[in-house]
DRENMARMI-558749 format. One record per residue (C-alpha): residue number from 1; residue in three letters; x, y, z. Coordinates in steps of 0.001 Angstrom, whole numbers, padded with zeros to 6 digits. Example, Ala and Ser with C-alpha at 12.3 -4.5 7.8 and 13.67 -1.06 7.14 Angstrom:
2
     k     r         x         y         z
     1   ala    012300   -004500    007800
     2   ser    013670   -001060    007140
END
This chain:
263
     k     r         x         y         z
     1   met    144962    147708    084317
     2   gly    144839    144133    083159
     3   ile    147413    142358    081029
     4   lys    145518    142668    077825
     5   asp    144679    146311    078362
     6   arg    148211    147127    079227
     7   ile    149559    145409    076101
     8   phe    146902    147063    073899
     9   phe    147938    150454    075306
    10   leu    151574    149760    074489
    11   ile    150655    148603    070979
    12   leu    148643    151787    070355
    13   ala    151493    153997    071614
    14   ser    154093    152302    069534
    15   thr    151954    152229    066382
    16   ala    151188    155979    066757
    17   val    154941    156815    067111
    18   asn    155647    154713    064044
    19   phe    153204    156659    061781
    20   ala    154534    159986    063024
    21   ser    158201    159054    062242
    22   pro    160145    160099    059066
    23   ala    160188    156383    058163
    24   phe    156820    156835    056336
    25   ser    157994    159528    053878
    26   gln    157818    156847    051102
    27   glu    156138    156942    047737
    28   asn    152381    157206    047990
    29   ser    151742    153876    046281
    30   val    153897    151965    048756
    31   ile    152319    153773    051756
    32   ser    148851    153087    050411
    33   leu    149632    149418    049958
    34   ser    151167    149034    053446
    35   lys    148279    150991    055117
    36   ser    145715    148862    053279
    37   ala    147430    145622    054416
    38   glu    147773    146960    057935
    39   thr    144136    148087    058117
    40   ala    142845    144752    056903
    41   gly    145307    142980    059217
    42   leu    144091    144936    062272
    43   glu    140514    144181    061324
    44   ala    141271    140465    061029
    45   tyr    143113    140581    064323
    46   ala    140177    142285    066093
    47   ala    137818    139677    064575
    48   gly    139944    136791    065834
    49   asp    140811    135700    062317
    50   trp    144383    134696    063297
    51   ser    145488    133070    060004
    52   gly    144165    136017    057969
    53   ala    145719    138504    060439
    54   ser    149153    136823    060299
    55   ile    149090    136909    056501
    56   leu    147985    140583    056176
    57   leu    150214    141886    058976
    58   arg    153236    140172    057504
    59   lys    152343    141736    054154
    60   ala    152152    145102    055844
    61   val    155513    144647    057476
    62   ala    157054    143570    054219
    63   ser    155671    146665    052529
    64   gly    157436    148929    055004
    65   ser    154638    149538    057509
    66   ser    156290    148182    060665
    67   ser    156272    148979    064375
    68   asp    157017    146962    067470
    69   gly    153192    147041    068164
    70   met    152381    145627    064741
    71   arg    155106    143037    064987
    72   tyr    153777    141967    068376
    73   met    150324    141521    066919
    74   leu    151818    139459    064161
    75   ile    153527    137203    066719
    76   met    150224    136874    068675
    77   ser    148411    136043    065440
    78   leu    150938    133282    064801
    79   met    150605    131987    068342
    80   asn    146863    131968    068245
    81   ser    146863    130166    064801
    82   glu    149308    127614    066320
    83   asn    152073    128515    063899
    84   tyr    154670    128164    066572
    85   asp    157809    127714    064469
    86   ala    157105    130993    062698
    87   ala    156328    132655    065986
    88   val    159735    131628    067432
    89   ser    161436    133143    064318
    90   asp    159472    136384    064615
    91   cys    160133    136658    068266
    92   glu    163901    136482    067569
    93   thr    163595    139116    064805
    94   phe    161650    141305    067139
    95   ser    164251    141115    069768
    96   ala    166965    142042    067311
    97   asp    165005    144932    065812
    98   tyr    163452    146309    069001
    99   pro    165767    145391    071929
   100   glu    164531    148345    074083
   101   ser    160810    148048    073308
   102   leu    158361    147974    076169
   103   leu    156856    144989    074517
   104   arg    160095    142996    074612
   105   pro    159288    141125    077884
   106   tyr    155978    139997    076413
   107   val    157693    138797    073252
   108   asp    160223    136854    075255
   109   tyr    157379    135225    077200
   110   gln    155574    134294    073971
   111   lys    158837    132877    072582
   112   gly    159154    130634    075622
   113   arg    155553    129414    075079
   114   ala    156176    128848    071377
   115   leu    159335    126805    072128
   116   tyr    157330    124753    074544
   117   tyr    154668    123938    071909
   118   thr    157258    122959    069350
   119   gly    158647    120383    071803
   120   arg    161887    122241    072529
   121   arg    161260    122143    076235
   122   asp    164845    122716    077411
   123   ala    165070    125842    075361
   124   ala    161591    126921    076620
   125   val    162762    126663    080190
   126   met    165878    128689    079481
   127   val    163928    131507    077815
   128   leu    161203    131550    080442
   129   ser    163759    131381    083275
   130   asp    165574    134425    081760
   131   phe    162198    136202    081494
   132   cys    161465    135607    085183
   133   his    164952    136721    086131
   134   gln    164757    139941    084180
   135   asn    161031    140703    084917
   136   pro    160228    139640    088465
   137   gly    157423    142077    088747
   138   asn    155776    141381    085411
   139   glu    152156    140219    085495
   140   leu    153155    137280    083242
   141   tyr    155656    135998    085803
   142   pro    153346    133334    087355
   143   ser    152347    132225    083818
   144   ala    156011    131813    082948
   145   leu    156496    129688    086040
   146   phe    153512    127591    084901
   147   trp    154978    126898    081460
   148   met    158299    126074    082941
   149   ala    156456    123588    085170
   150   glu    154683    122163    082193
   151   ser    158048    121653    080431
   152   phe    159379    119677    083374
   153   tyr    156177    117779    083763
   154   asp    156264    116628    080231
   155   asp    159852    115446    080710
   156   tyr    158785    113437    083776
   157   ser    160667    115715    086207
   158   phe    157714    115706    088554
   159   glu    159520    116959    091642
   160   thr    160757    120067    089905
   161   ala    157416    120545    088273
   162   arg    155596    120197    091584
   163   gly    157727    123030    093183
   164   leu    156869    125395    090402
   165   tyr    153163    124563    090411
   166   glu    153096    125063    094228
   167   thr    154772    128446    093835
   168   val    152122    129526    091391
   169   val    149324    128360    093751
   170   ser    150798    129756    096946
   171   asp    152463    132959    095765
   172   phe    150070    134067    093022
   173   pro    146539    133113    094069
   174   ala    144985    135630    091614
   175   ser    146768    134133    088567
   176   asp    144636    132420    085926
   177   lys    147130    129564    086076
   178   val    146250    128564    089601
   179   ser    143426    126279    088560
   180   asp    145571    124422    086036
   181   ser    148407    124247    088488
   182   lys    146154    122604    091111
   183   ile    145025    120023    088534
   184   lys    148632    119117    087753
   185   leu    149487    118921    091433
   186   glu    146614    116465    091907
   187   leu    147821    114423    088938
   188   ile    151367    114304    090375
   189   ala    149914    113228    093771
   190   gln    147789    110552    092036
   191   arg    150798    109316    090151
   192   glu    152723    108992    093413
   193   arg    149834    107040    094920
   194   glu    149726    104734    091986
   195   asn    153512    104186    092125
   196   lys    153265    103326    095813
   197   leu    150441    100974    095142
   198   leu    152394    099316    092291
   199   tyr    155348    098935    094620
   200   leu    153237    097386    097372
   201   leu    151647    095027    094777
   202   lys    155063    094097    093546
   203   met    156405    093540    097070
   204   thr    153304    091477    097972
   205   gly    153565    089558    094729
   206   glu    157166    088752    095374
   207   glu    156376    087542    098850
   208   tyr    153484    085512    097508
   209   leu    155795    083935    094891
   210   ser    158419    083252    097496
   211   ser    155848    081554    099792
   212   lys    154485    079617    096916
   213   glu    157858    078385    095809
   214   ser    158693    077447    099472
   215   tyr    155374    075543    099758
   216   glu    155909    073758    096421
   217   lys    159380    072768    097498
   218   gln    158175    071424    100787
   219   leu    155430    069564    098888
   220   arg    157987    068060    096531
   221   asp    160182    067119    099485
   222   tyr    157204    065449    101201
   223   arg    156352    063643    098092
   224   thr    159863    062487    097686
   225   glu    159957    061254    101356
   226   asp    156655    059475    100842
   227   met    157952    057801    097729
   228   val    161029    056552    099563
   229   val    158832    055205    102416
   230   leu    156510    053581    099960
   231   arg    159438    052032    098084
   232   arg    160809    050669    101357
   233   gln    157408    049255    102283
   234   leu    157007    047743    098877
   235   asn    160473    046205    098967
   236   ala    159719    044772    102476
   237   ala    156387    043421    101209
   238   asn    158016    041790    098209
   239   ser    160703    040281    100423
   240   arg    157950    038854    102731
   241   ile    156035    037469    099820
   242   ala    159089    035839    098509
   243   glu    159800    034310    101934
   244   leu    156274    032971    102155
   245   glu    156318    031597    098619
   246   lys    159632    029837    099496
   247   ser    158219    028456    102765
   248   ala    155078    027216    100987
   249   glu    157081    025586    098292
   250   glu    159255    023800    100795
   251   ser    156090    022594    102751
   252   leu    154642    021338    099580
   253   asn    157833    019414    098715
   254   leu    157944    017902    102209
   255   ala    154350    016684    101947
   256   lys    155077    015049    098611
   257   lys    157975    013153    100051
   258   thr    155921    012016    103051
   259   arg    153133    010606    100828
   260   gly    155735    008776    098752
   261   arg    157107    006880    101655
   262   gly    153685    005881    102759
   263   cys    152905    004141    099436
END
């Protein structure tokens, strides 16, 4: 028997017990109202009209027509219509009103999922962890592991998430969460590859910058040395020019003196 069939059987059983109990010895008008809302709610639920089902089933519960099965369908209607805050609240009410219900583990599981979707991932992990501890043989066990992994993944705790995804894949190959777990494992592996590449690029970049700085320093040093040599050569040349100019001037003066004596 699959998960949906098993839950549906439990819902039918609990609903049948509820209508057979003395709790329904109420005034005919109240019973008629609650049954009408319940019937319409069940029809909406069967048709996949989750918003309509949640409204009608809550009306039925408020009118006195309540059972753990109906309350579970209300919770599932809220989950499917993505009204997760209300689903958390109804899960808590269910646990208080039906602590021994056969549907209690399924409600705890849905509460964990609802907490995850509202962003309360730490609380989701706690609820789902308790579910796994108390229901190790439940068919939703691998799904609970998956949602715990999702909570860690979203919080960037990739190593913890990877361990949970790997458990789903290796220990529960028939689970419908295996495919999604494999995708997340590949994403984690890809992220690791990217991080390694970024690290290598960083290291290569740092080595390049270091080499570049060293080269530019050497170039500056060479240029400095060249400038010193050029300055020395220029000074020597200027000194030589000055000497030559002085020698030429002395020669010119001597020639003038010699011509003066000859006259």
